[in-house]
N, C-alpha and C positions, 0 to 999 in steps of 0.2 A: 298545555300540551295537547297535541292532536294525535290520537292513536286509535287504532282499530281494536276490536274485541275478539277477533278470530285469530287464526294462526296462518298467516298468509304465506303463499308460495311465491318466491321471487326468483329472478333469473337475470343473467346478463343479456344485453340487447344485441350483441354481435354474434357470439358463437351459440348462445342458447344451451350451453353445456354445464351450467352452474346452478341448476334448479335446487333451491334451498328452502326448507320450511323454517321460518323464523318465529320466535315467540310473539312478537308484536312489532309494530312500526311506530316510531315517534318522529315527528317533524319539528324540531326546535326552531324558534324564530329569533333567538338571541342567546347570549352567553348564559343568562339565568336559566333559559330553557334547557340548554345542554347540561348544566349542573344538576337541574332537577331530574332530568332523564337518567343521569348517572346515579343519583341518589335512589331513584326508583329501582334501577337495576340492582343496586347493592341491597336494598330492602328485600327484594324478591330473589336474591342470589342468582341473578342472570348475568351472563356475559354480554358485552356490548360490541356490536359491529357497526361500521360506518360506511354509508354509501353516498354517492353523488348521482351522476347521470347513468350509472350502471353499465358503462362500456367495458370496464375491466374484465378480463377473461381468466384470471388465475385463481379466483376464489377469495381474493383479499378483501372484497367488499361485503361479503355475507358470512354469517356463522350459523350453523344449524342450531336451532333452539335459542338463539341469541336475541336480545333486544336490538332492533335495527334502527339506527339514527339516519333518517333521510335528510340530508343537509340542504336540499335545493331551495328551501324557503329563506335561507340566510344568504341573500344575493344582492346586498346593497353596497354601494360605494360609501366608505366611512370617512375617507380623507384623501385629498388630492393636492400634492405640493407641485404646482406647475412651474416653479422656479428650478427645483432640483430634480424633477422627473421621477417622483415617487408617488405611488397610489396604494392606499389600503382598501382592500375589498373583503367582504365576508367570504368564508371558505366555500359557500355554495354558489357563488357567482360563476357563470359560464363564459367562455371566450367571446361569443357574439355580443353579449351585453356589455362586456368590458370594452371591446373595440368600438362599439357604437357610442358608448359614453365618451370615450376619448375623442372621437370625431366631432361630437356635438359640444364638448365642454368649451366654454369661453376661456381663452388662455392669454388674454392681455397682449403684451408686446413680445412674449416669448414665442419660440417656435412651437409647432405642434408636437405632441408626444404620441408614441405608439408602443405596443409590446415589442420585445426583442425577438422572442420565439415562442411557439406553441407546438404541441404535438400535431402530427399530420393525420389524415384519414377521416377525422370527424372533428367538428367544432364543439359539440354539446358535451364538453367535459368540464367539471368544476375545477376551480383553482386549487381547492384543498386536495382534490384527488390527484391533480398534476404534481403538486408538491409531494404527496405521499408516494408517488411512483418515480419521482425525480425524472420527469419526461425530457425529451429533446425534440428538436425540429429539424429543419433543413439547413441550418447555419453551416457555412463552410469552415468557420473558425470559431465555433462556440462550444463551450462546455455544457454539460447538462443543466437542467432548470435551476439547480441550487445556486448557480452563478448569478441568476436574475433575482433571487430572493434577498431582500434587505432584512426582513424580520417576519415573524408571525406570532399569533397568539394561540396558545394551546391550553385546552382544559384537560387536566390529568384525571387519573382514576379516582381521586378523592374529590373531584369537582372543583379543583383549584385552578385559577387562571394564571398562566405563565407568559410573560413577554420574552420571547426567544429571539436572539440574534447572535452574531459572531462574538459579541461582547457580553451579553447577558444570557445565562443558561446555555453556553455553547455546546455542551454535550447533548442536551435535548434538541438543539438546533440541528446538529449533525446526525442524530439518530432519527428524528422525525421526518427529515427530508430523505425520501427513499426508505422510509420505515413502515410503509403500508398500513398506517392507521393503528399501530400497536402501542403507541406511547401516549395517545390522547387524541382529542378532537381538535382539528384545525378550525378555530373560530374565525380568524381573519389572516390575510396574507398582505404584506407590504412588498410591492413589486417594484423593481428598478425598471424604468422605461427607457426608451431610446428615441431620438428625434425621428418623427415621421418623415419618410423620404419617398420620393417617387423612384420606381425602379423599372428597368427594361428587362423583359424576358428574352434571352437568346437561346435558341433551340437548334440542336443538330442530332442526327442519328449516327452513332459511332460504334466501333467495336470495343469490347471489354479491354483488350490489350492496350488500347489508346486512352482508356479512362484515367489511370493514375496521372499521366502527364497532363491530360486535359484539366483535371481538377487543379493541379499545380498552376497551370497557366491562368485559369480563372481566378484563383486566389491572388496571384501576383498582379493581376489586372484590376483588383479591387472588387470583384464580385462578392456578394454577401451570402446569398443562398444558392443552393443547387442540389440536384439529385439525378439519378440515372435509373430509368424504369426499363427493366430488361425483358427480353423475349421469353415467352412461357410455353412454347410448343416443343415437347421433347422429340417430335418427329422432324424438327427442323435443325439444320446445322447451326442456326443462330441461337439455339436454346441456351439461355443464360450468358450468351457471348456477344450480344448486340443489344443496343438499347437507345432510348430517347434521353438525351443529355440536355437538361434545362438549367440555366443559371440566371441570376438576377443581379443587375449592375445599377447602382445609384446613378440617376441622371439629374440634370438641372431642374429646379423647381418650376421653371417656366415651361417645361415640356408638357404638352397636353396629354391628358389621360385618354386612353382608348374608350370609345363608347362601348357600353355593355352589349353583348351579343355574340362574342367569340367563345365565351365559356360554355362548357357542356351543360345542358339542362339536366335536371334530375332524371327525366325520361331517357335522355342520352346515356347517362351513367347506368341506368338499369339495363338498357340494351347491350352496352359494352360488357357489363358483368355477366349477362347471360351468354354472350359470345365467348367469354373467357372460359366458361364451363363446357361449351359445345364445339366451338370452332376457334381454337386458340391463335392460329396464324392470322385469321381475319381480325380477331380482337386486337392483336398487337398492331396490325397494319392500320386499322381505323384510329387507334389511339395515337400512333405516330403521325398519321396524316393530320389529325386535329392539332396536335402540339406544334407541328411544323407550320401550320397556318397561323399560329399565334406568335411566331417569331417576331420580335420587335415590339410586342405589346407592352404598354406602360401602365402600371398600377401602383397604388400605395403599398408600402412595405408591410402593413398589417393585413390588408385585404388579400394580397397575393398568397398569404399563408393560410387563408381559409379554404375549406373544401366542402364539397357536397357529399353528404352521407344519406343515401336513400334508405330510410328506415324500413325494415321488413323486406328488403330486396330479395331475400332467398326464398320467399314463399312461391313466387312465380317460377324460379329456377327449380324448386322441388317438384312442382307440377310437371315441368318439362322433363326432369330426370326420373321421375317416378319414385323418389324416396325423399326422406327428410334429411337435410344436411345443413352444413354451414362451413365457414372458413375458420380454421385455427391458425393463429399467428405465432411465429417465432422470430426472434431477432438475434442474430449472431454477430460477433465482433472479431475481426482479425487485424493484425498489423497491416498497414496499408501496402507494404511491399509484398505481402502474401495473398492479397486479394484475388489475383487472377488464377493462381493455382488452386485456391480454395473453391472458386466458382466452377472450375473445370471438374474438380472431383465431386462437387455437389451435383453437377449435371449428370455425371456418370452414375452416381448413386440414385438419383431420381429416376433415371431411365431403367436401371436394373430392378428397382423395387416398385415401379409403377406409381410413383408419388404424383398426385394430381395438383400441380401448381396453378393457382389462379392469378396471382399478382405478386410482383416482387420489385424491390427498389434498393438502391445503394446510396448511402449518405456518408458524411464524415462526422466524427465527434472528436473533441479535444478532451484531455484527461480531466477527471474530477478528483481534486485533492482535498475535498472538504467533507463530503458525506461519510458517515461511518461505514456504510455498506455500498461502496462505489461499484457501479457496473462498468464505468469507463475508467479503468485503472491506468490506461495509457491512451495516447492518440490512436484511434482505430478507424477502420472502415466498417460501417454498419450495414448489414445485409438483412433485409426483412423478407420473409417468405409467408405468403398466405396460402395455406393448403386446404383444399376441399376435403371435408370429412363427413361421411354419412354418419347419422346418429345411431350407430350400432356399437356394441362393445368391441367387436373385432376391428372396425374401421377406426375407432378412437385410439385403440392401442397401436394400430399400424401407424397413425400419425405421430403418436408419442414416440414410437421407435424411430421414426424418421427424424424427429427433433433430437433424439439422443445421438443418432449417428452424426447429425450436423454439429452438435456440440463437440463430439470427439474430433471431427475434422477441424473445428476452430481451435480446440485445445492443442492439437498436434502442431499448430502454427503459433502458439503463444496467445491465443484468443480467448474469448469468453462468450457469454450470452446474457440476455435480459431476463431478470426474475419475474417480471410483471405478467408474462403470459403463462401458458399451460405449465403446470408443475410436473414436467416430464423427466427432468434430470435425475440421475442416480445420485446417491450420497457422494460417491467418488467424484462426480462431476461438479456438484455443488461445492465441495471442499476445495477442489482445484481452482475453480473459477471465482469463487467468493470466499477467500480464506478467512475473512472476518465473521462469517456467518455464525459460527459457534459462539463467539464472544457477543455478537449481536443478540442472540437468544438469551444469553446469560444477563445482559443488561436489561432485557425485557423482564426477566424474572426479578431482577433487583429493583427496578423502578416501578413495576406493577405486580407486587407480590400476591395480590388477590386474583391475578390473571383476569382483570375486569375486561380489558380489550382483547377480543379474540376474533378469529376469522377461520374459515375453512383452510385458507392459505397457510396461516400460522400453525394451525393444528397439524397440517401435513408435515411441515418442516420440523416442528417440535418433536413429533413422533419419529420422524426419520432419523434425527440426531439422537433422540433418546434411546431408540432401539439399538443404536450402535455404541451407546455409552460415550457419546462425544461431547458431553457438557463440560466446559472448562471450569476449573475450581477457583481461578484467580482472574481478576479483571484489571486491565490497564486501559487508559484512555489513549489510544494510539496516536491521536492527532496532537498530543502534547499539551492540551489545555486542561484546566482543572475541571473536575466533575461538578456539574451543576447541583 
């Protein structure tokens, strides 16, 4: 085991709002190392938290005074079935390494394989972390990440390794995917792959009112991925009402790939991010012009899902603005037929309250009928807001209030929100949008009675429900399968 002797301070790499003093950090390199770390924690009566690349912003990867398992050294490919399109990788592997492996792997007479979907915005996230948050990407007709997972191996609070799938330990399978690291350590993930295809990007700038029909037309025409990046300047009549609509259509394998050079460089992204904080109309105009210039571009289906994340980009912006800040992210879900009126009311709210929007996008998601704590309980439109937040108590609370208002707007339309980001929601909102949460907490207590796996995220919700006396006394496995 590789561990430090001090009490390190850790934080997430995006918002920088989750500073946590942990008891120690251990970086296991195999299943035996995970089990040894859990035994060490039990011997010293320490809770265990689990982190990967540290992009998560909701406190689910750190626990105050916990033993922190840093999974990034467990990053090998363990097995690759190039006939059936299945690959088993250790939980600490990140997307770029997986995509590169699949591109380089000899695959005999079979077609090439690639990932189906990954989360957007950053590539350096671990597969175990993506499973734990049940992420999603830009698929036009895709359910969350659970649909791509064939199986995984999980080390529980006793250090025991479980092989979890829809057939073996199905309750653990459904609890751990979207379970935020509370039921064990994801040692490896077996992922369902898709044939690697070339795809053409088709880009237009359209109004929000035209978006639902445009999504439908693209789906009917066979497009696989797509999203809508909306205007961010509240002083403009286009605010949240106009955007860059980009979709990706499979093309013949003989179609030549476009030479590199059209994509924005890291420096370009840094400049755009600064403009989004200081001259929002110019930022959108430049972004739209760039994407329109790539209309017709052809790329591999996995490469087009990758994105540039400029680490530490906010330091230069802080110097420009004269304060320390970052972006807090929220993701809201509404029935697709209610998208336009949701966006109009959100725009009015942001103008009224002076909410500083830096970036926003709309995607589609199909219902998740497998995970125990599903955030996509029906087919939704997904709306992501990145809100600039100064690092003061007043500004952070103002952003949390903005997210609570957005959650109410979504709820009024039969919608919901993503639990992965800031824990801003009230108990009323959690219960309405995630009705299985109380039972989820009770299964946590049942399967981990020593409360070995903890995080700041878990403690927040445990205390929120506990203070209201909302712990259920009986358990049912709602998915209809036997308990593992």
